[in-house]
TISE-128630 format. One record per residue (C-alpha): residue number from 1; residue in three letters; x, y, z. Coordinates in pm, whole numbers, padded with zeros to 5 digits. Layout:
% TISE-128630
NUM,ala,X,Y,Z
...
% end
This chain:
% TISE-128630
1,unk,-02677,04110,-05042
2,unk,-02453,04174,-05330
3,unk,-02149,04253,-05109
4,unk,-02157,03893,-04983
5,unk,-02161,03723,-05321
6,unk,-01826,03671,-05465
7,unk,-01712,03863,-05784
8,unk,-01693,03654,-06104
9,unk,-01318,03751,-06112
10,unk,-01290,03602,-05766
11,unk,-01435,03276,-05879
12,unk,-01183,03266,-06166
13,unk,-00900,03338,-05910
14,unk,-00785,03636,-06101
15,unk,-00895,03904,-05822
16,unk,-00781,03963,-05460
17,unk,-01004,03961,-05148
18,unk,-01222,04264,-05224
19,unk,-01513,04085,-05080
20,unk,-01354,03894,-04796
21,unk,-01326,03572,-04974
22,unk,-00964,03423,-05011
23,unk,-00919,03362,-05390
24,unk,-00825,03008,-05471
25,unk,-00562,02986,-05739
26,unk,-00748,02721,-05931
27,unk,-01090,02894,-05867
28,unk,-01348,02795,-05617
29,unk,-01404,02404,-05534
30,unk,-01688,02275,-05728
31,unk,-01700,02562,-05980
32,unk,-01615,02464,-06315
33,unk,-01302,02639,-06449
34,unk,-01458,02740,-06768
35,unk,-01760,02894,-06634
36,unk,-01639,03248,-06572
37,unk,-01513,03299,-06932
38,unk,-01800,03115,-07084
39,unk,-02063,03316,-06880
40,unk,-01897,03649,-06951
41,unk,-01853,03556,-07330
42,unk,-02241,03528,-07369
43,unk,-02322,03882,-07247
44,unk,-02289,04135,-07542
45,unk,-02184,04402,-07301
46,unk,-01937,04195,-07111
47,unk,-01828,04179,-06751
48,unk,-02054,04437,-06617
49,unk,-02376,04270,-06721
50,unk,-02243,03929,-06646
51,unk,-02148,04017,-06295
52,unk,-02505,04169,-06238
53,unk,-02673,03873,-06356
54,unk,-02455,03639,-06163
55,unk,-02554,03818,-05848
56,unk,-02916,03797,-05917
57,unk,-02902,03434,-05990
58,unk,-02692,03379,-05662
59,unk,-02929,03572,-05464
60,unk,-03232,03385,-05591
61,unk,-03066,03037,-05526
62,unk,-02989,03145,-05167
63,unk,-03373,03172,-05134
64,unk,-03442,02803,-05240
65,unk,-03426,02443,-05091
66,unk,-03069,02405,-05259
67,unk,-02945,02593,-04967
68,unk,-03096,02424,-04660
69,unk,-03270,02650,-04422
70,unk,-03058,02549,-04133
71,unk,-02748,02664,-04303
72,unk,-02635,03033,-04295
73,unk,-02336,03261,-04325
74,unk,-02034,03172,-04553
75,unk,-02166,02808,-04587
76,unk,-02480,02909,-04723
77,unk,-02311,03162,-04970
78,unk,-02071,02883,-05090
79,unk,-02335,02634,-05154
80,unk,-02542,02891,-05343
81,unk,-02228,02981,-05550
82,unk,-02160,02628,-05638
83,unk,-02518,02555,-05743
84,unk,-02554,02870,-05927
85,unk,-02227,02827,-06120
86,unk,-02324,02466,-06216
87,unk,-02652,02589,-06336
88,unk,-02527,02899,-06524
89,unk,-02231,02691,-06679
90,unk,-02462,02450,-06831
91,unk,-02679,02737,-06976
92,unk,-02380,02942,-07095
93,unk,-02252,02645,-07282
94,unk,-02578,02668,-07474
95,unk,-02543,03048,-07518
96,unk,-02818,03120,-07270
97,unk,-02833,03341,-06954
98,unk,-03175,03308,-06741
99,unk,-03167,03686,-06690
100,unk,-03079,03834,-07029
101,unk,-03352,03896,-07295
102,unk,-03257,03676,-07590
103,unk,-03194,03972,-07816
104,unk,-02931,04096,-07586
105,unk,-02718,03771,-07593
106,unk,-02385,03796,-07756
107,unk,-02419,03469,-07932
108,unk,-02761,03529,-08060
109,unk,-02675,03785,-08338
% end
């Protein structure tokens, strides 16, 4: 599943098409431009943990009513990515990640 989910760097428009998505110069439509740096910044160990947590959340969102059951393929991924980014952006601005234990958060020190 994780090979279908775009990398955070792809969302930010800073990486090529490693996973098959064409990077958008200004990021993905509907994904706040501040999302990636804000989400990565709250992870004490940086990009690796942020990427892993991003993939967990997107996979979980794919399994909800946010992504309609009759939608599949790239459209389903895009909807899950957008919904996940909006949720995680709001949480990251408050210094929170739904996957991290609170003690591991960079801003909780």
